[in-house]
C-alpha positions in Angstrom: 168.8 131.9 86.5 166.4 133.1 83.6 165.1 129.5 83.5 164.0 129.2 87.3 162.5 132.7 86.8 160.0 132.0 84.0 159.4 128.8 86.2 158.0 130.9 88.8 156.4 133.4 86.8 154.5 130.7 84.8 153.4 129.0 88.3 151.9 132.2 89.5 150.0 132.6 86.5 148.3 129.0 86.7 147.8 129.8 90.1 145.8 132.9 89.1 144.0 131.4 86.4 142.8 128.5 88.7 141.8 131.4 91.2 139.9 133.0 88.5 138.2 129.6 87.2 136.9 129.2 90.9 135.9 132.6 91.4 133.8 132.2 88.0 132.3 128.8 88.8 131.2 130.2 92.4 129.2 132.9 90.7 127.6 130.3 88.3 127.0 127.9 90.9 123.1 128.0 91.9 122.3 129.3 95.0 120.0 132.2 96.8 121.3 135.7 96.1 120.8 139.2 96.0 122.1 142.3 94.1 125.7 142.6 93.6 125.6 138.5 93.8 126.0 138.3 97.6 124.9 134.9 98.7 122.3 135.1 101.8 123.5 133.5 104.8 123.0 130.0 105.6 120.0 129.2 107.4 120.6 128.2 111.0 118.7 125.0 112.1 117.7 124.4 115.5 119.3 121.5 117.0 116.7 118.7 117.7 116.2 117.3 121.4 113.9 115.0 122.4 112.8 113.8 126.2 113.4 110.2 126.3 111.3 110.3 129.8 108.3 112.1 128.1 105.3 109.4 127.9 102.3 109.9 125.3 99.1 108.8 126.1 98.5 107.8 122.3 97.8 104.3 121.8 97.6 102.3 118.1 98.8 99.1 116.8 102.5 98.2 116.6 104.1 95.2 115.1 107.6 94.2 116.8 110.0 92.0 115.4 112.6 89.7 117.4 109.9 90.3 120.6 110.9 87.4 122.1 114.0 88.5 124.1 116.2 91.1 124.9 115.1 94.5 123.9 112.3 93.3 121.6 110.2 91.4 124.7 110.3 94.6 126.7 109.5 96.8 123.5 106.4 94.3 123.2 105.7 94.4 127.1 106.1 98.2 127.2 103.8 98.7 124.6 101.3 96.0 126.0 101.2 97.8 129.0 100.4 101.2 127.4 97.3 99.6 125.9 98.2 99.3 122.4 97.6 96.2 120.1 100.9 94.5 119.7 101.5 91.8 117.1 104.8 90.3 118.5 106.9 88.5 116.2 109.7 85.3 116.7 111.5 82.8 114.6 110.5 80.3 116.6 107.1 81.1 118.5 106.9 77.8 120.1 109.9 78.4 122.3 109.5 82.3 122.9 108.3 81.2 126.6 108.5 84.8 128.1 106.6 86.1 125.0 103.8 83.6 125.0 103.4 84.2 128.8 102.3 87.9 128.0 100.4 86.7 125.2 98.6 84.6 127.8 97.9 87.5 130.2 97.1 90.3 127.7 94.6 89.8 125.1 95.8 93.1 123.2 99.1 91.1 122.5 99.3 88.0 119.6 102.4 86.2 118.8 103.5 85.6 114.9 106.2 83.4 113.3 108.6 85.7 111.4 111.9 85.2 110.2 114.0 88.1 108.2 115.4 85.2 105.8 112.4 83.7 104.7 110.9 86.6 102.7 108.0 84.1 101.5 107.1 83.8 105.2 107.2 88.0 105.7 104.8 88.0 102.7 102.6 85.3 104.3 102.2 87.6 107.2 101.6 90.7 105.3 98.6 89.2 103.5 97.5 87.6 106.8 97.5 90.9 108.1 96.1 92.4 105.2 93.7 95.9 106.0 95.1 96.1 109.4 96.3 99.4 110.2 99.8 99.3 111.8 101.1 102.8 113.2 104.4 101.5 114.0 106.4 98.8 112.1 109.1 98.3 114.8 111.8 96.7 113.2 113.9 95.2 116.5 115.1 91.7 115.3 118.9 91.9 113.9 122.2 89.4 114.7 125.4 90.5 115.8 127.0 87.2 114.2 130.1 85.6 115.7 132.9 88.2 117.1 135.4 85.9 116.4 134.7 85.6 112.9 134.6 89.1 112.3 138.4 89.8 113.2 140.5 90.8 109.8 142.7 87.9 109.0 140.0 85.4 109.8 136.8 87.0 108.2 134.3 84.5 107.6 132.4 85.9 104.4 129.3 83.6 104.8 128.6 85.0 108.0 129.2 88.5 106.5 126.4 87.8 103.9 124.2 86.3 106.6 124.3 89.4 109.0 123.6 91.7 106.0 121.0 89.5 105.0 118.8 89.8 108.6 120.0 93.4 109.4 120.0 95.1 106.6 118.2 93.0 103.5 115.2 91.6 105.9 114.6 95.3 107.7 114.2 96.5 104.1 111.9 93.8 102.8 109.6 94.4 106.0 109.3 98.0 105.5 108.1 97.3 101.7 106.1 94.1 102.5 104.1 96.3 105.6 104.1 99.7 103.7 100.6 99.5 103.0 99.4 98.7 106.4 101.5 101.6 107.7 100.0 103.5 105.0 96.5 103.2 106.3 97.1 103.7 109.6 97.0 107.1 111.6 100.4 107.4 113.0 102.6 106.2 109.9 105.6 105.4 111.3 108.4 103.1 110.3 111.2 102.5 112.9 114.5 100.8 112.6 116.4 100.0 115.5 119.9 100.6 114.8 122.8 101.3 116.6 125.6 104.1 117.9 128.0 101.7 115.7 126.7 102.7 112.8 127.8 106.1 112.8 131.2 106.5 111.2 132.0 109.6 113.0 131.4 108.1 116.1 133.8 104.9 115.5 136.1 103.9 118.5 137.4 100.8 117.9 137.5 98.0 115.0 135.5 95.4 116.3 132.5 93.1 114.8 132.7 95.3 111.2 130.1 93.2 109.6 127.6 94.2 112.3 128.7 97.9 111.8 128.3 97.3 107.9 125.2 96.3 108.2 123.5 99.0 110.5 125.2 101.5 108.0 123.8 100.2 105.2 120.5 99.9 107.1 120.7 103.6 108.0 121.4 104.7 104.3 118.7 102.5 103.0 116.2 104.0 106.0 117.4 107.4 104.4 116.7 106.8 100.7 113.1 105.2 102.0 112.4 108.4 104.1 112.7 110.9 101.1 110.8 108.5 98.9 107.9 108.2 101.3 107.6 111.6 103.0 105.0 112.8 100.5 102.7 110.0 101.7 103.3 111.4 105.5 105.1 108.1 106.3 107.7 108.6 109.1 111.0 106.7 108.9 112.7 106.5 112.4 116.4 105.7 113.2 116.9 104.6 116.8 119.8 103.7 118.7 118.9 102.0 121.9 122.1 102.5 123.7 124.5 99.9 125.3 122.1 97.5 126.7 122.5 94.4 128.8 121.6 91.7 126.4 123.1 88.5 125.4 124.3 90.1 121.7 126.4 92.9 123.7 127.6 90.5 125.9 129.1 88.5 123.4 130.7 91.8 121.8 132.1 92.9 124.9 133.3 89.7 126.0 135.2 89.2 122.6 136.4 92.9 123.3 137.7 92.1 126.8 135.7 94.8 127.9 133.7 94.9 131.3 130.0 95.2 130.8 129.6 97.4 134.1 128.1 100.5 132.0 125.3 99.1 130.2 121.5 100.1 130.8 118.8 97.3 131.3 115.9 96.5 128.3 113.5 98.1 130.4 115.3 101.3 130.3 116.0 101.1 126.7 112.9 100.0 126.1 111.0 102.9 128.0 113.2 105.4 126.1 113.1 104.3 122.8 109.5 104.3 122.8 109.0 107.8 124.1 111.3 108.8 121.4 109.1 107.3 118.7 106.4 108.9 120.2 108.1 112.1 119.4 109.0 111.6 115.6 107.3 114.1 113.6 107.3 114.5 109.6 109.8 117.0 110.0 112.5 114.7 111.7 111.9 111.9 109.1 115.2 109.8 108.2 116.8 111.4 111.5 119.5 109.4 113.5 118.5 109.7 117.1 119.8 108.1 120.2 117.8 106.5 123.1 118.7 109.9 124.9 116.8 111.7 122.5 119.6 113.5 120.7 121.1 113.4 117.4 123.7 111.4 116.2 126.2 112.2 113.7 126.4 110.4 110.3 129.9 111.1 109.9 132.5 113.5 111.4 133.8 116.4 109.1 137.7 117.7 109.2 137.1 121.5 108.8 139.9 123.3 107.3 138.6 126.5 108.3 135.8 128.1 110.7 132.8 127.8 108.5 129.4 127.9 110.3 127.9 125.7 107.5 130.0 123.6 105.6 127.2 122.4 103.0 126.4 126.1 102.0 129.6 127.6 101.6 131.3 128.2 98.4 134.0 126.4 98.7 132.1 123.4 99.3 129.5 124.2 96.1 132.8 124.3 93.8 133.6 121.3 94.8 130.5 119.6 94.3 130.2 121.3 90.8 133.6 120.0 90.0 133.1 116.7 91.2 136.4 116.9 93.6 136.5 116.0 97.3 138.0 119.4 99.0 137.4 118.1 102.7 138.8 114.9 104.4 135.8 112.8 106.3 
C-alpha cells in the first residue's frame, strides 16, 4: 500500500516538473510580447481568392513547355490569340501538327525543340534565346507513367525515376536555365503546372503514386525557389489546372475504373490558368492555387484543441523548440 502511494506521488511530482519546464520553455521562446510576458494575438491573414474569369490586357513573352497537345496546346493557343509573343516547345516538333499549324497562322508564335530529359538541349535553347526577356516561364510538360506500373506490389522503379526526372528534375532545370531570361523581363514569373494530387491533405485514393510524389516534390522545390528569389522580385506560381479531359487524365481514370464525366476541357482549363497567372503578385509567390482561384492546402492538420493559428500557439513553439511533433499531420 505504501509503495503504491509513493509511486503515485512520484508520478505527480514528475508531471509537475514537466509542466514547470514547459512553462519556462514558453517564456524563453522568441516571440512578440508586451509587459507582463503576454504574447500578442496572431495576425489573421485574409484568404486569397482570385477570379478565374478575370482577363488582363497585359501582354509579354511566354515560353510554354509541352505545347504540342492537351493543356499545353491550349495555353499556347490562348496566349497567341491574346497577342503575346509565344515560344512553344515540344519533344518532337516535326510531329506537332496542331502546334505547327498554329505557328503557320500566327507570326507571334514560334516552335522549338525541348525535352525535359535532355538537359544539354535545355541549355542550348537558353543560349539560343540569350537576351530575350521571358515574362512567363510556363512549365507545363509532364508525364504520368503507366498507372499499372505504379500499383503497390508491382512498382516499376525505373519508371519512378523517369517520372521524377521529367516532372521534378526537368522543371527545376528549366527554372535554373531560363532564370536570367525571366529576371530581365517586366513580369518576372516562373509557373509550375502542378496538381491537386500533390496535396497530402487532399489525398483521396492511392493510385499513381509516382506522379503524386513527383508533383509534391516539385511543389517543395518551387516553394524553396520562391523564398530564394523573392528578393529579386521573381514570382513563383504553383497552379493546379483542374481535372482536364486529356489523354493523361483518361489513362489514370481508366485504370481506376472511374467514368470521365466530370472533366473540364483543355480550353476551359487554359483560360482559367492564364487568368490566375495574370493575378499572381510577389505577395503570393510560392502559393499553391487551383484553377478556380483558391488556395490548395499542402497538408491538413488534425488539431487537438481549438486554436485560431496553430503555428503561433505557445504549445506548437514549445514542440518546435524541443524538436517534438505535438500534432498529427
